[in-house]
C-alpha positions in Angstrom: -39.1 36.2 -30.1 -43.0 38.1 -27.9 -45.4 39.4 -29.4 -43.6 43.5 -29.6 -46.0 46.6 -29.5 -44.9 49.7 -31.2 -45.7 53.3 -30.2 -45.1 55.9 -33.0 -45.6 59.7 -32.3 -44.2 63.1 -33.4 -42.7 64.1 -30.0 -40.6 62.9 -27.4 -43.8 63.7 -24.9 -46.6 62.0 -26.8 -44.5 58.9 -27.5 -43.9 58.4 -24.3 -47.4 59.4 -22.4 -49.0 56.8 -24.9 -46.2 54.1 -24.5 -46.8 54.4 -20.4 -50.5 54.0 -21.7 -50.3 50.6 -24.1 -48.3 49.5 -20.6 -51.3 50.3 -18.1 -54.0 49.0 -20.0 -52.5 45.7 -21.7 -50.0 44.9 -18.9 -47.2 45.7 -21.2 -43.2 46.4 -19.9 -41.4 48.8 -22.0 -39.0 47.3 -24.5 -37.7 50.2 -26.2 -37.7 53.8 -23.9 -38.7 56.3 -27.1 -36.2 56.7 -29.0 -35.9 59.1 -32.1 -36.1 56.9 -35.4 -33.3 58.1 -37.9 -34.2 59.5 -41.0 -38.0 59.6 -40.4 -37.9 62.5 -37.4 -40.2 60.1 -35.5 -40.2 59.0 -32.4 -40.6 55.0 -31.7 -41.0 52.8 -28.8 -41.7 49.2 -27.7 -43.1 46.9 -25.4 -43.5 43.3 -24.9 -46.4 41.4 -22.8 -45.5 40.7 -19.0 -47.2 37.9 -18.0 -47.2 34.7 -19.4 -50.5 32.9 -21.2 -51.8 30.0 -18.4 -50.5 26.7 -19.4 -52.8 24.4 -21.3 -54.0 21.4 -18.9 -53.0 18.2 -19.9 -54.7 14.6 -21.6 -54.6 11.8 -19.4 
């Protein structure tokens, strides 16, 4: 599984705004749009990297 970045916030608006910021600054793609977390009343969103790491050079 790739690295996953998580945003938690008190409101849907704040969670969505911070997810958008995280994606734009780090070049991520949303994996889980803002969803209210059961039992905590907090909003949760996730994102993953969109770019693959450069291939390592082989020896030869």
